[in-house]
N, C-alpha and C positions, 0 to 999 in steps of 0.2 A: 738906396737901390735905384739904379737908372731905369729909364723907360725901356732901354734895349733888354736889360735883364728880365724885366717884367714881361715883355713880349715873348721872349724865348720860353719862359716858364709857362705862359699861357699856351703857346704852340705845342709844347711837350705834353701838357695835360690833355689838350685836344687829341693829340696823336694816340696817347694811351687809351683814352676813352673810345676812340674810333677802332683801334685794334681789338679791344675787349668786346665791343659791340659786334664787330665783324666775326670774331670767333664764336660768339653766342649764336649769331645767325647761321653760320656754317654748321654748328653742332645741331641746331634745330632742324636744318634741312636733312642732314644725314640720319638723324633719329627718325624723322618722318618716313624716309625712304626705307630704312631697315624695318620699320614697323609694318610697312606695306608688303615687303618681300617675305617677312617671316611670320605673318599673321597665321593663325591656326587653320583657316579655311583655304589656304593657298594650295593649289594643286601640286602634288609631288610627281615630278617628271619621271623619277626612278620607278614609281609604282604604276603610273598610267602609261608607261612606254612612250612618253614624249607627246601624246595626244592630250592637249590641255582642254579642259572643259571651260565654258564661259565663266567669268568671275562672278561670284555670288555677291549680291548687294549687301553692304554693311548696314549696321543698325543706325548709323547717323542719318541726318536728314537728307544730305546730298551725297551721291556716290563719289568716291575719290579714286582716281586712277594713278598708280605710282608712276613717277617719271624719274629717269636716271639722267643726271646732267652729264655733260661732256667731261667734267672734271673727275668723275668717279669711274673706275675700271668696271667693265661689265662682269656679271656673274656667269661663268661658262658652265652649262649643264650638258649632259650627253644628249645627242639628238635621238629622235625616234628610231628604234631598232638597233642603236649602237650598243655593242657589248661593253660591259663594265666589269672590272675585277672586284670581287668581294673583299671587304676590308675586315669587318667584324662578324663574318658569318652571314647566315640567311637573314632576310628582313623579318622583323617580329610579326607574329600572328595577331589575330584580332584580340586575343586575350592577354597579350603582352604589352608592357608599357613602352611607349616610344621615348626616344631620348628627350630630356628636358630642354625646352626652348627658352632662352634667356628672356627675362622681362625687358620692356623697352628701356628702363633705366640702366640695365646692365649691358646693353648692346655696345659692342666695340665696332670700329670701322669694318665694313662688310668684307673688304679684301683680306682681313686677318681671320675671318670666320669661315669663309668658303673660298679657299684658293683655287685657281683654275686647275681642273683635274688633269689637263694636258701637260702641266708642268711637273707632275709627280709620277714616278714609276711605281709599279705594284710593290716592289721591295721597300721603297721609301714610305709608302702609305702604311704597310704592315708594321714597319718599325715605329711609326708614330701612333699606332692604335693603342688607346689607353688600357684595354683589357686583353691584349694579345699575350698568349702564353706559349712560348716556343715548344714546351713539352707536349701541350695539347695539340699543336699544329702538326706534329710529326705524323706522317702517314703510317697507318697500321699496315704491315705487309700482308699481302693476300695469303690465305691458308689453302693449301692444296688438299687433295683427298688423303684421308688417313690410311696408311698402309694396312693391308689385311693382316700383316704379321703382328700388329698391335691390337686391333679390334676387328672382328669379322662378323658381318650381319648373319652369316650362316651359323655362327657359333655363339653369338652374343646378342643380348637385347641392349641396344645402344641409345643413350640419351645425349642430345646435343645441347650444350649450355654455353651461353655467351654472357660475359660479365661486362659491366660498364668500365671498370678500371681493373688492372691486374691485381690479383690477390696472392699473398704468400702461400706457398704450397702447403705448409702445415695448417694454415687457417682453413684451407679447402678440405684437406683430408680428415681433419679432426672435428669439423663442424657437426657432422651427423655420425660420428664414430660409434656411439653407443647403440644406435638403431641398426647400423649396418653390420655390427658384430653378430646380430641375431640371425643373419642370413646364412644358410648352409651352402651357398655357392660362392665362388670367387667374384670379387668386384674389381674391375680393371679401370685404372685412372690414367688418362692420356691428356697431355696438354700441348699447346702449340707454342714452340719457342720462337718468339718474334725476332730474336737476334740471328738465329741460324735458319729461320724459316722452315723448320722441320717439326713434325710431331714426335713426341717422345713420352716414354712412361714416366709418370710423376713419382718421385722418390721422396719419402718423408725425411725431413731434416735438411734438405737442400735449401739454398738461398734463392731459388728461382721463384718467379711469380708468373701467373698465367691469367689470361682473360678469355681464351677459347679452350673449352674442355670437351672431352668425350668420356662419358661414364658408362661402363658396360657391365652388365650382369651376365655371367656365363650360364649357358642353357643346360649344360650337362657336364658330368665328370664321372669318375669310376664309382661314385656313390649313387648314381642314378640321375634322372632328369630333374629339371627345375620344378619346384612345387608352387602351387597357387599362393600359399602363405608367404613364401620367400619373395615372390613377385610383388605382392601387395606391400610388404614392408619396404622393399626397394623403391617402389614408386613414391610412397609417402616420404621416405628419407630424402630422395632426390628433390622432391618438391619443397621439402623443408630447407634443404640446402640452397635452393634458388631463392627462397624468401630471406634466408640469412644473409646471402651475398647480394641481394637486390639484382638478381640475374634473371635471364630469360631461358627457360628450359623447354626444348622441343621434345616432347614425349611421344614416341611411336604408339600406335594403337595396340591395345592389349589383346585384341582378338587374334587367335591363332598362335600366340606365343607359346602356350603350354603344349599345344599339338606339335609345334615345331621342335620343342625340347624333347618330347617323347620320341619323335621320329629320329632325331639326332642320336639319342641314347640307344635306340634300337640298332642303328647302323654301327655305332661304336662297339656295342656288345658283340656283333658279328666278326669284327676284326681285332678284338682285344685278346691277343694270344701271347703267352709267355712260354718260350721253348726252354725246356730243362733237360740237360744231358748229365747223368749221374756217373760218377766214378767211385766204385766201391772197392774195398780192399779184398784180397783173397785170403785173409786170415790175420796178417800182421797189420795193426793199425798204422795210419800215416802220422808221422811226427810233425808237430806244428812248425818247428824250425825249418824243416825241409819244404813244407808247403809254402811258407813265407818266402824262402829263397827262390823257389820256382816261380812264384807269382811275381815277385819283383823283377826277376830276369825277363819275364814276359811283358814288362812295362805296366804292370798293374799296381794300383795304389790302395793301401788299406784305408777305408773310409769309416766315419763315425757310426754308420749303420751296421758295422760288423762284417762287411764284405770287402773283398779286393775287387776293384773296378778298373776296367781298361777304358781309357778315353782316346778320342781321335785328336788330330792336330788342332781342332777348334775348341777342344775342351768338352765335347759332348760324349756322354757315356755310351759305350758300345755293348759291353756285356759284363757280367759279374761272376765272381767265384764265391760261393757261400759254403758254410759247413753243412753237411748233410744231416748232422745231428743238431740238437737244439741250441748248443752253445755258440754264440757269435764269436767271430774272430776279434781279438783285441791285441794291442801291442804287448801288453804285460802277459797275457795268457799264452801267447804263441810259444814262449820258451818251454812251457811244460805241457802244452796241449797235445793230445792225441785224438784221432778221429778215425772212424771206419768208412767214411765216405765224404765226397765233395760234390757240389752241384754247380754246373756252369749254366747261367741263365741269360737268355736273350729276350728283351722286352720288345716284341715285334713292332707295334705301332709307334714306339718312341725312337726307333733307330733308322737313320737315313741309309739307303742302299743296304738293305738287310741281307741280301744274298751274299755279297763278299764278306760282310761281318760274320755271318753264320759260318762260312768256310774258315775264317780266322779263328773263331771260337773252337771249332772242331779240331783244328791243328793244335791248339793249345791243350785241349782235352786229351788228345792222343799222346802228346809229349809228356803230360803229367802221368798218364797211365803207364807209359814206358819207364819213367824214372821211379815211380812209386810202386810199380808192380801191381797195378790195379786193373779193373775191367769196366768198360763203358756199358751202362744198362739204361733201360727206360724206367718209367714210373713203377712198373711192376717187377723191377729188378731182372728183367729179361735182357740178355745180351743184345747189343745193337750191332748190325753189320752195315756195310756201305750202302746196300740197296735200301735198307730201312732209313738210313740217314738221308739219302737222296730224296726219298718220298716225303720225309719231314720238311726238307728244304722247299720242295715244290708246293705242297699242300698248306703248310703252316707259316711259310715265310713269303714266298713269291706271290702266291695267290691273294692273301689279304692285303699286302702292300700294293698290288696292282689295283685292287678295289678302292683303296684309299686314294691312289693317284687319280683314278677315274672320277671319284666323288669330288675331287678338288681339294682334298686335305692330305697332302703327301705325308707319309710316315717320317717322323723326325722334324716336321715343320713346327714353327712356334705354336700354331693352333693345335696340332696333335699333342705337343708336350703339355699344353694346358688341359686338353680333354682327357688325356690318359695319365692323370696325376692323382 
């Protein structure tokens, strides 16, 4: 081996040792800087609003002030008062764990740990957030007022319930089913559809899920006012439901609820009228086949309750035709049935625009009387004339429906249909 080769080998070895030593020196410098920047007692500009407090003395003998060389890019933090976009939600509270800070041996170059915030858009930051969940970040649409046609504070005792996450409708309806079955008044379930942004009646068996609920206990119906026992069971069941679903239930005060129920029931009793006009035979009974023929010609439908019912264009019942005798009408029995009387019935609080409906019912009753050779009579089987029928219209149809309109619960409205059921 020549002297030239030996010299070149020596120079190469010196160069390798020099590069290795330089790299170790640079690594040591960067590690010291990172340790000073990321130490636990370093002020957080995001929390202090940019007003830094004086640095605390370290536990070493001599204080060390971090310096950043010209070779390292500066760490850019927001200035005091500058607005920042949240990335992972609100800052943790005092009782929450802060993100883990890497130990000095794990520190990588500072520019890869804290990139300048000015180079990233909010969308880019959210996309890189390790715990971001697109489904949780979707805004919940605002819920408007619940229509009175669904639940009404004048008619119902209403509980507001908010769930953390949407729950399947069957899980909600059946959670306290056994307890709610003991209540003698209707319970109304309403949920907010976040897709359509509308409140709707919850239907068992549907595939929908709800997180905003209104659970209402009806204060009265034709069986009387709400009782204290029913109210107690309802409150306990709804509270149990909130516990089952880990929900928050806003329960109105109980004071005055029973008094409100009694007052509502008293008003309903004053306007709860059913007008009946009877058609009786003059000796020869009416044949069932002819009665059915006349009823169907008048647009009436035979219903499971044993009556022929006339419906309006929206499918709401207007008036009924029943057998004056005890036997209900059935499709099988109409072929051989005979009867000495028929009754036309108008349920006043359940019929919208009762006056024209009353006139329509009278027209049908007179047509039946003409074809069947019968006579219109009252409950005492006394003949009815036009003057008496007009008095019935004014006193027992127009007057109570006007009172309902004034009270704010019009006849035939959804609230009236529930109250008079």
